[in-house]
C-alpha positions in Angstrom: 37.1 3.0 66.2 38.5 0.0 64.2 36.9 -3.4 64.7 36.9 -6.9 63.3 33.9 -8.3 61.2 33.7 -11.8 60.7 32.6 -13.5 57.3 31.8 -17.1 56.7 32.3 -17.9 53.0 31.8 -21.4 51.4 33.5 -22.6 48.4 32.3 -25.7 46.5 34.5 -27.5 44.3 35.1 -30.9 41.9 38.2 -33.1 42.7 38.2 -36.4 41.2 34.4 -36.7 40.5 33.5 -35.5 44.1 31.8 -32.2 45.5 33.4 -31.0 48.5 32.7 -27.8 50.3 35.1 -25.9 52.5 34.6 -23.3 55.0 36.4 -20.1 54.9 36.4 -17.4 57.7 38.0 -14.2 56.9 38.5 -11.4 59.6 37.9 -7.8 57.7 38.8 -4.7 59.5 36.5 -1.9 59.0 35.4 1.2 60.0 32.4 1.1 62.6 31.5 4.9 62.3 32.6 5.7 58.9 32.2 2.9 56.5 31.2 5.4 53.6 35.0 6.7 53.6 35.9 3.0 51.4 34.5 3.3 48.0 33.7 -0.1 46.4 33.8 1.0 42.9 36.3 2.5 40.6 36.1 6.2 39.4 35.5 4.7 35.7 34.8 1.3 34.2 37.8 -0.9 33.3 36.6 -0.9 29.8 35.7 2.8 29.4 38.8 3.3 27.1 37.7 0.7 24.6 34.0 1.6 24.7 34.3 5.5 24.6 35.3 6.8 21.0 34.9 10.5 20.5 36.4 12.2 17.5 35.6 15.8 18.2 37.1 16.3 21.4 37.1 20.0 21.2 34.7 22.6 19.3 35.8 25.5 17.3 39.6 25.4 18.3 40.4 27.7 15.3 37.7 30.0 16.3 36.5 29.9 12.7 32.8 30.2 13.4 33.4 33.8 13.8 31.4 33.7 17.0 32.9 35.6 19.8 33.4 33.5 23.0 30.7 34.6 25.8 30.8 35.5 29.4 27.3 34.4 29.8 26.9 31.0 28.0 29.5 28.8 26.3 29.3 28.9 22.6 31.3 26.4 23.2 34.0 28.8 24.9 33.2 30.7 27.5 34.9 33.8 29.0 35.4 35.1 32.7 37.4 38.7 33.6 39.0 38.4 37.0 41.2 41.3 37.2 41.1 44.9 35.8 39.5 46.3 32.8 40.3 43.6 30.4 38.2 42.9 27.2 38.6 40.1 24.4 37.4 39.9 20.7 38.0 37.9 17.5 40.7 39.2 15.3 42.2 38.7 11.9 44.0 37.0 10.5 44.4 33.9 12.6 47.9 32.5 13.7 50.8 31.8 11.4 53.3 30.0 13.3 56.7 29.6 11.9 56.7 26.0 13.5 54.2 24.8 11.3 53.0 25.0 8.0 49.1 25.2 9.1 47.9 28.7 9.6 45.0 29.4 12.3 42.5 30.8 9.3 40.9 33.8 9.5 40.3 34.3 13.1 42.3 34.3 16.4 41.0 35.0 19.9 42.7 38.1 21.4 42.8 39.0 24.9 43.1 42.7 25.8 44.6 43.1 29.2 44.1 46.7 30.5 44.8 47.4 34.4 42.4 48.9 36.5 42.4 52.1 38.1 43.9 51.1 41.6 46.2 47.9 40.3 48.6 47.1 37.4 47.1 43.8 37.6 44.7 42.0 34.7 43.5 38.8 33.1 40.9 37.0 32.0 40.3 33.3 31.4 38.9 31.3 28.4 37.6 27.9 28.9 35.7 25.0 27.2 34.2 21.8 28.7 36.0 19.0 26.6 34.2 15.5 25.2 37.0 13.4 26.7 37.2 9.4 27.6 38.0 8.9 30.8 41.4 7.3 31.2 42.5 8.3 27.9 45.7 10.1 27.3 45.4 13.4 25.2 47.8 16.2 23.9 46.7 19.8 23.7 48.4 22.1 21.2 47.9 26.0 20.8 49.4 28.8 19.1 50.2 32.1 21.1 51.8 35.8 20.8 52.4 38.6 22.9 52.3 42.0 21.5 55.2 43.0 24.0 58.0 40.2 24.6 60.6 42.3 26.0 59.5 43.4 29.4 58.4 40.1 30.9 55.1 41.3 32.6 52.6 39.0 30.7 51.9 35.2 30.8 49.7 32.7 29.3 48.7 29.5 31.6 47.1 26.4 29.9 45.2 24.6 32.9 44.5 21.1 32.2 43.0 17.8 34.0 45.6 16.0 36.2 44.2 13.1 38.4 41.5 14.6 40.8 43.2 18.0 40.7 44.4 20.2 37.9 47.9 20.6 36.2 49.1 23.8 34.5 51.9 25.1 32.2 52.9 29.1 32.1 54.7 30.8 29.7 56.2 34.4 30.4 56.3 37.0 27.9 60.1 37.5 28.0 61.0 34.5 25.7 64.7 34.9 24.6 64.9 35.2 20.6 61.3 35.7 20.0 60.5 39.2 18.8 56.8 40.8 19.9 54.0 39.6 17.9 55.3 36.4 16.3 53.2 33.5 16.7 54.8 30.4 18.6 53.2 26.9 20.1 52.9 25.8 23.3 51.3 22.2 24.4 50.8 20.0 27.1 49.9 16.2 27.7 47.2 15.0 30.2 44.9 11.9 31.2 41.2 12.7 31.3 39.4 12.0 34.3 35.8 12.4 33.2 33.7 12.4 30.1 33.7 16.2 30.4 36.9 17.7 31.5 37.6 21.2 31.6 40.5 22.9 29.4 41.4 26.7 30.6 43.4 29.2 29.4 44.6 32.1 31.9 45.7 35.3 30.2 47.5 37.8 32.9 49.5 40.9 32.8 51.2 42.8 35.8 51.8 46.7 34.0 50.1 49.6 33.7 49.6 49.7 30.2 47.4 47.6 27.6 48.8 44.5 26.8 47.5 42.0 23.7 47.7 38.4 24.0 46.6 36.4 20.7 45.7 32.5 21.2 44.6 30.3 18.2 44.7 26.9 16.5 44.0 24.5 19.6 44.2 20.8 18.9 43.4 18.2 21.3 43.9 14.5 20.2 44.4 11.3 21.8 47.9 10.4 22.6 49.2 6.8 22.6 52.6 7.5 24.6 53.0 7.9 28.4 51.8 11.2 30.2 53.0 10.7 33.7 
């Protein structure tokens, strides 16, 4: 039930050397039963962008540590198999995209997507908790490749923070003009929500055979443009 709450406020000011007091009365609506629904502070301080400075937003984005991501403890990447009998590993060499002169180094992450006995579906996720500045805009870029592009049965999806929810960009394996096994680049823009936003990659296939999806050279950088 909405009601009225009367507040008396006094304001003192000087005009022409004199001190004058003015009384103001304000009628403020409030929800008598659920006042906690109205937050009194912003989700992050207004000066957060200027006080927060982080140079290494992502760790081991090139997988050059040689440490295979773990399902148990982030190192810093974490994996989760959610469909089929999928596996994963670090493979050599790293990415060699045609759109960049910079290679992915010695290692790349490879998702081996294997369907289960009763369903053609297979999938796993790779994720990392980033070190971000709330309110700061960022760009994410990454290299990927499909072992079989022709049948359009697989996809890779980048999941990133988007306000209080999440945004995503999905790329299917049927890419015109791109042969199987060729490294290409994808990317997204987002605005950080917290100091520990989570970036996730979803690898998925819908086919009764084994498929490989490579992933490498993940870069996360501050972005000065508009992301909305």
